[in-house]
PAPA-683077 format. One record per residue (C-alpha): residue number from 1; x, y, z. Coordinates in steps of 0.05 Angstrom, whole numbers. Example, Ala and Ser with C-alpha at 12.3 -4.5 7.8 and 13.67 -1.06 7.14 Angstrom:
<atoms>
- n; u; v; w
- 1; 246; -90; 156
- 2; 273; -21; 143
</atoms>
This chain:
<atoms>
- n; u; v; w
- 1; 90; -742; 93
- 2; 81; -815; 107
- 3; 135; -866; 90
- 4; 125; -921; 39
- 5; 125; -993; 65
- 6; 194; -1008; 36
- 7; 222; -945; 69
- 8; 191; -964; 136
- 9; 222; -1034; 132
- 10; 290; -1004; 115
- 11; 283; -956; 174
- 12; 266; -1012; 223
- 13; 324; -1055; 198
- 14; 370; -996; 204
- 15; 348; -983; 276
- 16; 356; -1057; 295
- 17; 427; -1056; 268
- 18; 443; -993; 309
- 19; 414; -1006; 379
- 20; 447; -945; 409
- 21; 411; -900; 360
- 22; 345; -936; 372
- 23; 354; -929; 447
- 24; 368; -855; 441
- 25; 306; -844; 399
- 26; 262; -882; 448
- 27; 291; -844; 507
- 28; 268; -778; 476
- 29; 197; -798; 498
- 30; 220; -790; 570
- 31; 263; -728; 567
- 32; 292; -676; 519
- 33; 268; -629; 466
- 34; 214; -673; 435
- 35; 181; -682; 502
- 36; 188; -609; 524
- 37; 157; -582; 460
- 38; 101; -634; 458
- 39; 126; -662; 392
- 40; 102; -732; 410
- 41; 33; -705; 428
- 42; 28; -673; 360
- 43; 53; -736; 324
- 44; 2; -780; 359
- 45; -57; -733; 353
- 46; -43; -709; 282
- 47; -51; -637; 302
- 48; -2; -584; 330
- 49; -4; -582; 406
- 50; 47; -569; 461
- 51; 69; -611; 520
- 52; 5; -593; 557
- 53; -38; -610; 496
- 54; -53; -536; 484
- 55; -60; -514; 411
- 56; -1; -483; 375
- 57; 9; -463; 301
- 58; 40; -512; 252
- 59; 100; -465; 250
- 60; 172; -483; 266
- 61; 185; -487; 340
- 62; 233; -428; 337
- 63; 179; -385; 306
- 64; 129; -407; 358
- 65; 177; -389; 415
- 66; 191; -321; 382
- 67; 118; -304; 376
- 68; 100; -326; 447
- 69; 147; -272; 474
- 70; 122; -216; 428
- 71; 48; -224; 416
- 72; 4; -180; 460
- 73; -69; -162; 471
- 74; -64; -98; 431
- 75; -55; -134; 365
- 76; -106; -149; 311
- 77; -90; -208; 267
- 78; -114; -234; 199
- 79; -98; -305; 180
- 80; -109; -343; 115
- 81; -124; -413; 140
- 82; -153; -428; 209
- 83; -140; -483; 259
- 84; -99; -491; 322
- 85; -63; -428; 303
- 86; -129; -390; 312
- 87; -137; -417; 383
- 88; -64; -402; 400
- 89; -70; -330; 375
- 90; -138; -317; 407
- 91; -107; -327; 476
- 92; -54; -275; 463
- 93; -81; -219; 420
- 94; -140; -171; 416
- 95; -175; -201; 356
- 96; -165; -256; 304
- 97; -199; -254; 236
- 98; -193; -320; 199
- 99; -209; -334; 126
- 100; -222; -409; 116
- 101; -241; -449; 54
- 102; -247; -517; 87
- 103; -316; -528; 115
- 104; -292; -577; 168
- 105; -243; -527; 198
- 106; -293; -470; 189
- 107; -346; -508; 229
- 108; -295; -530; 281
- 109; -271; -460; 297
- 110; -340; -429; 291
- 111; -368; -480; 339
- 112; -319; -460; 394
- 113; -352; -391; 397
- 114; -289; -353; 417
- 115; -308; -281; 432
- 116; -247; -249; 398
- 117; -247; -293; 336
- 118; -284; -276; 272
- 119; -281; -332; 221
- 120; -306; -323; 149
- 121; -318; -379; 100
- 122; -286; -365; 32
- 123; -292; -400; -35
- 124; -231; -435; -62
- 125; -255; -438; -134
- 126; -215; -377; -157
- 127; -165; -328; -130
- 128; -218; -273; -136
- 129; -267; -313; -94
- 130; -215; -330; -42
- 131; -193; -258; -33
- 132; -263; -227; -37
- 133; -269; -216; 39
- 134; -207; -172; 39
- 135; -249; -116; 11
- 136; -290; -117; 75
- 137; -237; -117; 128
- 138; -196; -64; 164
- 139; -121; -61; 172
- 140; -84; -111; 214
- 141; -20; -113; 254
- 142; -2; -184; 234
- 143; -24; -221; 171
- 144; -9; -295; 168
- 145; -5; -329; 100
- 146; -18; -403; 110
- 147; -74; -422; 63
- 148; -86; -424; -12
- 149; -60; -378; -67
- 150; -4; -353; -22
- 151; 32; -308; -72
- 152; -34; -275; -90
- 153; -52; -267; -16
- 154; 14; -233; -3
- 155; 4; -183; -59
- 156; -69; -168; -43
- 157; -63; -163; 32
- 158; -1; -118; 38
- 159; -46; -57; 34
- 160; -84; -83; 94
- 161; -24; -81; 140
- 162; -23; -27; 193
- 163; 35; 23; 198
- 164; 70; -26; 245
- 165; 46; -88; 209
- 166; 86; -152; 196
- 167; 71; -211; 152
- 168; 84; -284; 167
- 169; 92; -336; 112
- 170; 93; -408; 132
- 171; 128; -462; 90
- 172; 169; -406; 60
- 173; 224; -454; 39
- 174; 180; -476; -20
- 175; 201; -451; -88
- 176; 128; -439; -104
- 177; 128; -378; -58
- 178; 190; -343; -86
- 179; 146; -295; -124
- 180; 111; -270; -61
- 181; 176; -265; -22
- 182; 209; -225; -77
- 183; 148; -179; -78
- 184; 155; -164; -4
- 185; 230; -151; -8
- 186; 219; -103; -66
- 187; 168; -67; -23
- 188; 219; -53; 32
- 189; 208; -112; 78
- 190; 265; -149; 112
- 191; 258; -221; 133
- 192; 275; -268; 190
- 193; 274; -342; 173
- 194; 257; -391; 229
- 195; 282; -458; 204
- 196; 274; -526; 236
- 197; 223; -578; 252
- 198; 150; -565; 270
- 199; 100; -602; 315
- 200; 94; -675; 296
- 201; 136; -673; 233
- 202; 208; -694; 219
- 203; 226; -654; 157
- 204; 259; -585; 159
- 205; 215; -525; 141
- 206; 215; -450; 147
- 207; 168; -399; 178
- 208; 188; -329; 157
- 209; 169; -262; 187
- 210; 172; -200; 142
- 211; 178; -132; 176
- 212; 200; -60; 169
- 213; 237; -15; 218
- 214; 174; 5; 255
- 215; 137; -59; 272
- 216; 90; -87; 324
- 217; 136; -144; 345
- 218; 194; -98; 365
- 219; 243; -133; 317
</atoms>
């Protein structure tokens, strides 16, 4: 979220009045967590990338680190909402199926012609239209909810999880998604919240993984 002009001026004045703080912030471009994670690369480019400019999801960094260690090439993944997450996943799993309503992102990912990625364009006019492709797909080990109609996606896609399936909900701190989270908990899922900052953004957010005892991420 961009700052208003008055807020920017206040921020600059505040930094000028606290030179030690300003120096510390500037130094983070040369060393430290922001450099190591590629946060500055993401901030400048406007898209989530790591220190080597490789694509990463717009998840919290703690969730990204967790998934890097546990994803493997036996997994089949369904994601609502494509993007750099699609590219990140494709390098690590057997197959990624993406449902995308934005024509720009759809064409972007389709044009990369990644052999283990299947992307389907979905209508965003109604929930029914958006979820229509679910009737055509198999079960998945991981389902990522990061697009439109998230509560409805959670409820509709739970039956498409494999026996070891887990579900990932991004921006799970938002009150709008309480309904979906409650639904998963009532259906026997436990949750791990990965809270913190994400590539290129300052505000705190959550990426949550929902799982059962037998799960593909060995939680």
